[in-house]
C-alpha positions, 0 to 999 in steps of 0.5 A, a space after each residue: 500500500 505504501 508503494 502504491 500511494 507513493 507511485 500515485 503521488 509521484 505520477 501526480 507530481 509529474 503531471 502537475 508540472 505541466 499544469 503549473 507551467 501552463 497556468 504560470 505562462 498563459 493564465 498569469 503571463 509569466 516570462 518563460 526564462 523567469 519561470 525556468 529560473 524560479 523553478 530551477 532555483 526553488 528546486 535547488 533550495 528545497 533539495 538543499 534541505 533534503 540533501 542536508 537531512 540525507 547527509 546526516 542520515 548517511 553520517 556525512 560531516 562538514 564535507 556534505 556539500 562537496 559530497 552532494 555536488 559530486 553526486 551530480 554530473 555535468 551531463 545530468 545537469 545540462 540535460 536537466 536544464 535543457 529539459 526545464 528550459 524547453 519545457 517552459 518555452 514549449 508550453 507557451 502555445 502548447 495545450 497541457 495534455 497534448 504537450 505531456 503526451 508528446 513528451 512521454 511518446 518521445 521519451 519512449 522513442 529516445 530510450 528505444 534509440 539509446 537501446 538500439 545504439 547499445 545493441 538492444 534491438 526491438 523485436 518485430 512485434 515491438 517494432 510494429 507497436 512502436 510504428 502504431 504509436 508513431 502513427 498516433 503522434 503523427 496524427 496528433 501533429 497533422 495540420 487541422 483545427 485541433 492540432 497543436 502548434 508545430 513549433 510548440 510540438 518541436 520544443 516538446 519533442 526536445 523536452 522528451 529527448 532531454 528527459 531521456 538523456 537525464 534518465 540515462 544519466 541517472 541509471 547509475 545513481 545510488 542515492 535518490 536525494 543526493 544525486 537529484 540535489 547534485 544535478 539541480 545544484 549544478 544547473 542552478 547557475 544556468 537557471 539564473 542566467 535564463 532568468 536574467 535573460 528573461 528579465 532583460 527581454 522585458 514583459 509584464 511584471 511577475 504576479 504573485 500567482 505566477 511566482 507561486 506556480 513556479 515555486 510549487 513546480 520547483 520545490 514541490 513537483 520537481 524536487 519531491 517528484 524526482 526524489 520519490 521516483 528514485 525511491 520507488 523505481 528499484 521496487 519495479 521491474 523495467 517493464 512496470 516502471 515504463 508502464 506506470 508512467 503512461 498514466 501521466 498524460 491521462 492524469 495531466 488531461 484530468 488536472 488540466 480539465 479541472 483547473 484550466 478548463 482545457 477540453 479533451 478533443 476527440 482527436 486527442 483521445 484517438 491519438 492518445 489511445 494509439 500512442 499509449 496503447 502502442 507503447 504499452 504493447 511494445 513494453 509488454 512484448 519486450 517483457 515477455 521476450 527478454 525479461 527474467 525476474 532477476 534481469 528486469 530488476 537489475 536493469 530497472 533498479 539503477 534510476 529513471 526509466 522512461 518519460 515524465 514531466 
């Protein structure tokens, strides 16, 4: 029951990132660079507190700051910053649920591409399932009345690729709090630069409501969500860890409908069914063809596996 509650909380935090971002940018007119800075810096501040608590639990003394810094990597920090920056600019024109759907689909393809490059090739049925998912993504992006903007979709695809890179960087992490804190600390200067660029670009003053959304996204949804994910992912096989994340676009659509009043179109529903169904069948097929109970846990226990926001 504890694992189930943590999983539901984690997926909801992932989904709420999109809602907070869309609300801050569209409802309250926050500049994307400023949003990126507030989100990144507030997450780094929250993880400073969590990192100190974890350092005490591990018996680290005065050198705990250096230890946390060393747990992060520059590859992880750069991919994390790219994810946050593209996320902010992408959601300026992108509907909340559609953006999350594109991110999760591209993450899955990014992870598959990484596996192919390292000799893990999908089977024939897996390939067919991924083609179905790709067809759903293409159908969502085709020109039409309810299609999302292509520029926003391209930015969201970049978000998915950046999250794939961050996921791969985190597979060897052995401490959820310290590794996440180290990556956020390393990308904090870049977040500050993004905020400075946003302030120089001008625009309306940041409202208290927008600032609240950005802080909640950073200190709450991002910092806590990523730490919880690192905590629970070793308890799942690689297959199950991938499947549960397919719930994020559905949760996001429900949250956007309840809080932002964004309607779910028929086009989105059909394309979402193709994308999520194709990915889920592909993952299940992989589990039947290649997984062993011990091997799955070995592959899935090192860090993030798949898409999230």
